[in-house]
C-alpha positions as CSV (number, residue, x, y, z in Angstrom):
1,M,99.8,63.9,91.3
2,F,99.5,61.0,88.9
3,D,99.0,62.2,85.3
4,L,97.5,59.3,83.3
5,D,97.7,61.2,80.0
6,K,101.4,61.8,80.4
7,W,102.2,58.2,81.1
8,Q,100.0,57.0,78.2
9,E,102.0,59.3,76.0
10,I,105.3,58.0,77.3
11,F,104.2,54.4,76.7
12,N,103.0,55.3,73.3
13,T,106.4,56.8,72.4
14,I,108.2,53.7,73.7
15,S,105.9,51.3,71.8
16,K,106.7,53.2,68.5
17,N,110.4,52.5,69.0
18,K,110.5,49.0,70.5
19,L,113.9,47.9,69.2
20,R,115.6,51.2,70.1
21,T,114.2,51.1,73.6
22,L,115.0,47.4,74.0
23,L,118.6,47.8,73.1
24,T,118.9,50.9,75.3
25,G,117.4,49.0,78.2
26,F,119.5,46.0,77.6
27,S,122.7,48.1,78.1
28,V,121.5,49.3,81.5
29,A,120.2,45.8,82.5
30,W,123.6,44.3,81.5
31,G,125.5,46.8,83.6
32,I,123.4,46.1,86.8
33,F,123.5,42.3,86.1
34,M,127.3,42.4,85.8
35,L,127.6,44.5,89.0
36,V,125.5,42.1,91.0
37,L,127.3,39.1,89.6
38,L,130.8,40.5,90.3
39,L,129.7,41.6,93.8
40,G,128.2,38.2,94.6
41,S,131.3,36.4,93.4
42,G,133.4,38.7,95.5
43,Y,131.3,38.0,98.6
44,G,131.5,34.3,97.7
45,L,135.3,34.4,97.9
46,E,135.2,36.4,101.1
47,N,132.7,34.0,102.7
48,G,134.9,31.1,101.8
49,V,137.9,32.7,103.4
50,R,135.9,33.7,106.5
51,K,134.6,30.1,106.7
52,D,138.2,28.9,106.7
53,F,139.0,31.3,109.5
54,E,136.0,30.1,111.6
55,G,137.9,27.0,112.6
56,D,140.3,29.1,114.6
57,A,140.2,32.3,116.6
58,V,141.4,35.4,114.8
59,N,143.1,37.0,117.8
60,Y,146.0,34.7,118.6
61,I,149.7,34.2,117.9
62,S,151.1,30.7,117.5
63,I,154.8,30.0,118.2
64,N,156.7,26.9,117.3
65,P,160.4,26.3,117.9
66,G,162.7,25.7,114.9
67,V,166.3,25.1,114.2
68,T,168.8,28.0,114.4
69,S,170.5,29.0,111.1
70,Q,172.8,31.7,112.5
71,A,175.7,31.7,115.0
72,Y,174.9,33.8,118.1
73,K,177.0,34.6,121.2
74,G,179.3,31.6,120.8
75,M,176.4,29.2,119.9
76,K,176.7,27.4,116.6
77,P,173.9,27.3,114.0
78,G,171.9,24.1,113.5
79,R,170.6,23.9,117.1
80,R,167.1,22.5,117.5
81,L,165.2,24.7,120.0
82,R,162.7,23.1,122.4
83,F,159.9,24.7,124.4
84,T,159.0,23.7,127.9
85,N,156.3,24.6,130.3
86,D,158.6,27.5,131.4
87,E,158.4,29.1,127.9
88,R,154.6,29.0,128.1
89,T,154.7,30.7,131.5
90,T,157.1,33.4,130.3
91,L,155.2,34.2,127.2
92,G,151.9,34.2,129.0
93,A,153.1,37.1,131.1
94,L,153.8,39.4,128.1
95,S,151.8,42.6,127.4
96,Y,148.4,42.2,125.6
97,V,148.3,38.5,126.4
98,E,145.0,37.5,128.0
99,K,145.4,33.7,127.8
100,S,148.2,31.3,126.9
101,S,148.0,27.7,126.0
102,S,150.3,24.8,125.1
103,R,149.9,22.1,122.5
104,T,151.9,18.9,121.8
105,Q,151.0,16.3,119.2
106,I,151.5,12.7,120.2
107,W,153.1,11.1,117.1
108,R,153.5,7.5,118.4
109,N,150.7,5.0,118.1
110,N,147.6,6.9,117.0
111,L,145.2,4.0,117.1
112,L,142.1,4.6,119.3
113,S,139.7,1.9,120.2
114,Y,136.3,1.5,122.0
115,G,135.1,-2.0,122.3
116,T,135.4,-3.6,118.9
117,E,135.6,-0.2,117.1
118,Y,139.0,1.1,116.0
119,G,140.3,4.2,114.2
120,T,143.4,6.2,113.7
121,F,143.1,9.8,114.9
122,D,145.2,12.8,115.7
123,I,146.1,13.0,119.5
124,F,146.9,16.4,121.0
125,A,148.0,17.1,124.5
126,I,146.8,20.6,125.4
127,S,146.1,23.0,128.2
128,P,142.4,24.0,128.9
129,E,142.8,27.4,127.3
130,Y,143.4,25.8,123.9
131,R,139.7,25.5,123.3
132,F,139.6,29.3,122.7
133,V,142.2,29.0,119.9
134,E,140.2,26.4,118.0
135,S,136.8,28.0,118.8
136,L,135.5,24.7,120.0
137,S,131.9,24.1,121.2
138,M,130.9,21.1,123.4
139,T,128.0,19.0,122.2
140,E,128.3,16.6,125.1
141,G,130.0,16.8,128.5
142,R,132.9,19.2,129.0
143,F,136.4,20.1,127.8
144,I,139.7,19.5,129.6
145,N,139.9,21.7,132.7
146,D,142.5,22.9,135.2
147,I,141.8,20.1,137.7
148,D,142.6,17.5,135.0
149,I,145.9,19.2,134.6
150,Q,146.7,19.4,138.3
151,D,145.7,15.8,139.1
152,Y,147.3,14.3,135.9
153,R,143.9,12.8,135.0
154,K,143.6,10.3,132.1
155,V,140.7,12.0,130.5
156,V,139.9,12.8,126.9
157,A,137.7,15.1,124.8
158,V,136.7,13.6,121.5
159,G,136.0,15.3,118.2
160,R,132.6,14.7,116.6
161,L,133.9,12.6,113.7
162,A,136.1,10.5,116.0
163,Y,133.0,10.1,118.3
164,E,130.8,8.9,115.4
165,A,133.5,6.5,114.2
166,L,134.0,4.9,117.6
167,F,130.7,5.2,119.4
168,K,128.2,5.0,116.5
169,G,125.8,7.4,118.2
170,K,126.0,5.8,121.7
171,P,126.6,8.0,124.8
172,A,130.3,8.6,125.1
173,V,130.8,10.6,128.3
174,G,131.9,8.3,131.1
175,E,133.1,5.6,128.8
176,Y,136.8,4.6,128.4
177,I,138.7,4.5,125.1
178,I,142.2,3.2,124.5
179,V,144.4,6.2,123.5
180,S,147.8,5.1,122.3
181,S,147.5,1.8,124.3
182,V,146.4,3.7,127.5
183,P,142.8,3.8,128.8
184,F,141.3,7.3,129.0
185,K,137.9,8.4,130.3
186,V,135.8,10.4,127.8
187,V,134.6,13.6,129.5
188,G,133.2,15.4,126.4
189,V,132.5,15.5,122.7
190,F,133.2,18.7,120.8
191,D,132.4,20.3,117.5
192,D,134.6,22.6,115.5
193,P,133.4,25.0,112.8
194,G,136.6,24.4,110.9
195,V,137.5,21.6,108.5
196,D,136.8,17.9,109.1
197,R,140.4,17.3,110.0
198,D,139.9,19.2,113.2
199,L,137.0,17.0,114.1
200,Q,139.1,13.9,113.9
201,R,141.2,14.9,116.9
202,V,141.1,13.9,120.5
203,Y,142.5,16.1,123.3
204,I,144.2,15.0,126.5
205,P,145.7,17.0,129.3
206,I,149.3,18.2,128.6
207,S,150.4,17.2,132.2
208,T,149.1,13.7,131.8
209,A,150.7,13.3,128.4
210,Q,154.1,14.5,129.7
211,R,154.0,11.9,132.5
212,V,152.4,8.9,130.6
213,F,154.4,9.3,127.4
214,N,157.7,10.4,128.9
215,L,157.7,13.8,127.4
216,G,159.4,15.4,130.4
217,N,158.2,19.0,130.5
218,N,158.5,19.6,126.8
219,I,155.8,21.1,124.6
220,N,155.7,21.7,120.9
221,N,153.7,24.9,120.6
222,V,152.6,28.0,122.6
223,C,149.5,30.0,121.6
224,L,148.9,33.5,123.0
225,M,145.4,34.9,123.0
226,L,145.5,38.7,122.6
227,G,141.8,39.7,123.1
228,D,141.0,42.9,121.3
229,A,144.5,43.7,120.3
230,G,144.9,45.2,116.8
231,V,147.5,44.5,114.1
232,S,150.1,46.9,115.5
233,E,149.8,45.5,119.0
234,S,150.1,41.9,117.7
235,Q,153.3,42.9,115.9
236,D,154.7,44.4,119.1
237,V,153.9,41.1,120.8
238,V,155.8,39.2,118.1
239,K,158.8,41.4,118.6
240,E,158.6,40.9,122.3
241,V,158.3,37.1,121.9
242,K,161.5,37.1,119.8
243,A,163.4,39.3,122.2
244,V,162.4,37.3,125.3
245,L,163.0,33.9,123.8
246,S,166.3,34.9,122.1
247,E,167.7,36.0,125.4
248,Q,166.4,32.9,127.2
249,M,167.3,30.3,124.5
250,K,170.4,32.0,123.0
251,F,169.6,32.6,119.4
252,N,169.6,35.6,117.1
253,P,166.2,37.4,117.3
254,S,166.5,38.1,113.6
255,D,167.1,34.4,112.7
256,P,164.2,33.5,110.4
257,R,164.4,29.8,111.1
258,A,164.7,29.9,114.9
259,L,161.0,30.4,115.5
260,F,157.9,29.9,113.3
261,I,155.3,32.4,114.3
262,Y,151.8,32.6,112.9
263,N,150.0,35.9,113.6
264,S,146.3,35.3,113.0
265,I,145.4,38.9,113.7
266,E,147.7,40.2,111.0
267,N,146.8,37.5,108.5
268,Y,143.0,38.0,109.0
269,R,143.4,41.7,108.6
270,K,145.4,41.2,105.4
271,F,142.6,39.1,103.9
272,M,139.9,41.5,104.9
273,N,141.8,44.5,103.4
274,L,142.4,42.4,100.3
275,F,138.6,41.8,99.9
276,A,137.8,45.4,100.7
277,S,140.1,46.4,97.7
278,I,138.4,43.7,95.5
279,R,135.0,45.1,96.4
280,L,136.1,48.6,95.5
281,F,137.5,47.4,92.2
282,I,134.3,45.5,91.5
283,W,132.2,48.7,92.2
284,V,134.5,50.7,89.9
285,I,134.0,48.2,87.1
286,G,130.3,47.8,87.7
287,I,129.7,51.6,87.9
288,G,131.7,52.0,84.7
289,T,129.5,49.5,83.0
290,I,126.3,51.2,84.2
291,I,127.6,54.6,83.1
292,A,128.1,53.2,79.6
293,G,124.5,52.1,79.6
294,I,123.3,55.5,81.0
295,V,125.3,57.3,78.3
296,G,123.3,55.2,75.8
297,V,120.1,56.2,77.4
298,S,121.1,59.9,77.3
299,N,122.0,59.7,73.6
300,I,118.6,58.0,72.9
301,M,116.8,60.8,74.8
302,M,118.7,63.4,72.7
303,I,117.4,61.7,69.6
304,V,113.9,61.6,71.0
305,V,114.0,65.3,71.7
306,K,115.2,66.0,68.2
307,E,112.5,63.9,66.7
308,R,109.8,65.6,68.8
309,T,111.0,69.1,68.3
310,K,107.9,70.2,66.5
311,E,105.6,68.5,69.0
312,I,107.4,70.2,71.9
313,G,107.0,73.6,70.1
314,I,103.3,73.0,69.8
315,R,103.0,72.1,73.4
316,K,104.8,75.3,74.4
317,A,102.7,77.4,72.1
318,L,99.6,75.9,73.8
319,G,101.0,77.0,77.2
320,A,103.1,74.0,78.4
321,T,105.7,75.2,80.9
322,P,109.4,74.3,80.6
323,G,108.9,72.3,83.9
324,S,106.3,70.1,82.3
325,I,108.5,69.5,79.3
326,V,111.5,68.6,81.5
327,A,109.3,66.3,83.6
328,L,108.0,64.5,80.5
329,I,111.5,63.7,79.2
330,L,112.8,62.8,82.7
331,H,109.9,60.4,83.4
332,E,110.6,58.5,80.2
333,S,114.4,58.3,80.9
334,V,113.8,57.1,84.5
335,L,111.2,54.6,83.4
336,I,113.6,53.0,80.9
337,T,116.6,52.8,83.3
338,A,114.6,51.8,86.3
339,V,112.7,48.9,84.6
340,A,115.7,47.7,82.7
341,G,118.0,48.0,85.8
342,Y,115.4,46.2,88.0
343,L,115.3,43.3,85.5
344,G,119.1,43.1,85.5
345,L,119.1,43.1,89.3
346,V,116.4,40.4,89.6
347,V,118.2,38.2,87.0
348,G,121.5,38.7,88.7
349,V,120.2,37.9,92.2
350,G,118.3,34.9,90.9
351,L,121.4,33.5,89.2
352,L,123.4,33.9,92.4
353,E,120.8,32.1,94.4
354,L,120.8,29.3,91.8
355,V,124.6,29.0,91.9
356,S,124.6,29.2,95.7
357,K,122.2,26.2,96.1
358,S,123.7,24.0,93.4
359,L,127.4,24.9,94.0
360,P,129.4,21.9,95.4
361,S,131.7,22.5,98.5
362,I,134.7,24.4,97.3
363,D,137.6,25.7,99.4
364,Y,137.7,29.5,99.6
365,F,134.3,30.0,97.9
366,A,130.9,29.8,99.6
367,N,127.5,31.3,99.4
368,P,127.8,33.9,96.6
369,E,125.3,36.6,97.5
370,I,124.6,40.3,97.8
371,N,123.0,41.9,100.9
372,I,119.9,44.0,100.9
373,G,122.0,47.2,101.3
374,V,123.7,46.6,98.0
375,A,120.4,45.9,96.3
376,V,118.9,49.1,97.6
377,G,122.1,51.0,96.7
378,A,121.9,49.7,93.1
379,T,118.3,50.7,92.9
380,L,119.1,54.2,94.0
381,I,121.9,54.4,91.5
382,L,119.4,53.4,88.8
383,I,117.0,56.2,89.8
384,V,119.7,58.9,90.0
385,S,121.3,57.7,86.8
386,G,118.0,57.7,84.9
387,A,117.4,61.2,86.0
388,L,120.9,62.3,85.0
389,A,120.6,60.6,81.6
390,G,117.4,62.5,80.8
391,Y,118.3,65.9,82.4
392,M,120.4,67.3,79.6
393,P,118.0,66.3,76.8
394,A,115.1,67.6,79.0
395,R,116.9,71.0,79.4
396,R,117.4,71.1,75.7
397,A,113.7,70.3,75.1
398,A,112.6,73.0,77.6
399,A,114.8,75.6,75.9
400,V,113.2,75.1,72.4
401,K,111.4,78.2,71.2
402,P,108.0,77.6,69.8
403,V,108.5,79.6,66.6
404,I,111.7,77.8,65.8
405,A,110.3,74.4,66.7
406,L,107.3,74.9,64.5
407,R,109.5,75.6,61.5
408,D,111.6,72.5,62.2
409,E,111.5,69.8,59.5
């Protein structure tokens, strides 16, 4: 039940010691403020890294051929390895692999034109499955499909920035653009959540590129989509890739320069584990700062109890129960910590919002924020901490004997 007299007494006590209460509350508010600020910055770093990963899937392995650096089974070092369509077929049949795709960049004339508009863009010859590697979404038309591959069609899917540069907002699907001096029909425009560089690409069928640009059956890269495979499964696939290709292409499977393999599953998990450790470290530092403030509150409440010893003795002599004495001290302690901590929380969240809105685009840092769960957790910590800070002084006050208290000077 709400006791108005008790709260009036608490506010009266606080008003008599404004500076002491202000400094005590500031230490608690500072602790919460720093916790919010550190957590928000940590989430900003994590959001930035997640944003960088959004441009690609996080469940694939990319394999590029290199140059051997070790002799193996009579073969000399220094051989440049080359992938063909056969390597993609072989690797696509490995365990855990749900989809496989190939990619080859066309390095010759990169000039694209449509009417009187010209631009230099990256040209990639791919298989249809590659859209899952890049997490592409079509904004107009469709992507390269299997029929395009089978029929060697001269079709092209254009990135959003390339489309804007060439078509200036006009409809693109069904139009022809000149790709490396060869006319290709635009079948779609795509968007990519990654960096702008990915939106300045155009994709053409790998089979068409091999025939039009005299590539034979060569490809530069094979990507393997592993579905829900975890880190250990992806590492097993990497070992299997090395074993199969070393036998097929005659190189030492332990040769570090024969293959260049990027394991997105492993790299993504490493980043997420790193940020989990950073969050734990931030919580330790933040909680330590809060504890320092709470210790200050506890010390102040001990002083309050000492100053009010005679008053407490009179209360007990008049019939006040130990529980009512404990409640009085606890209420004052919780009030100071809760109000100060809430102010620190509000200021911290407000500063994060201000920084988030005014922060320019920075790689690996985006949207510093804390979620509602963290805010609720911080509030609960304040309430519990305030109760703990006042408990020992309250117990001491409740244990005061009226006779001794009335003799206290």
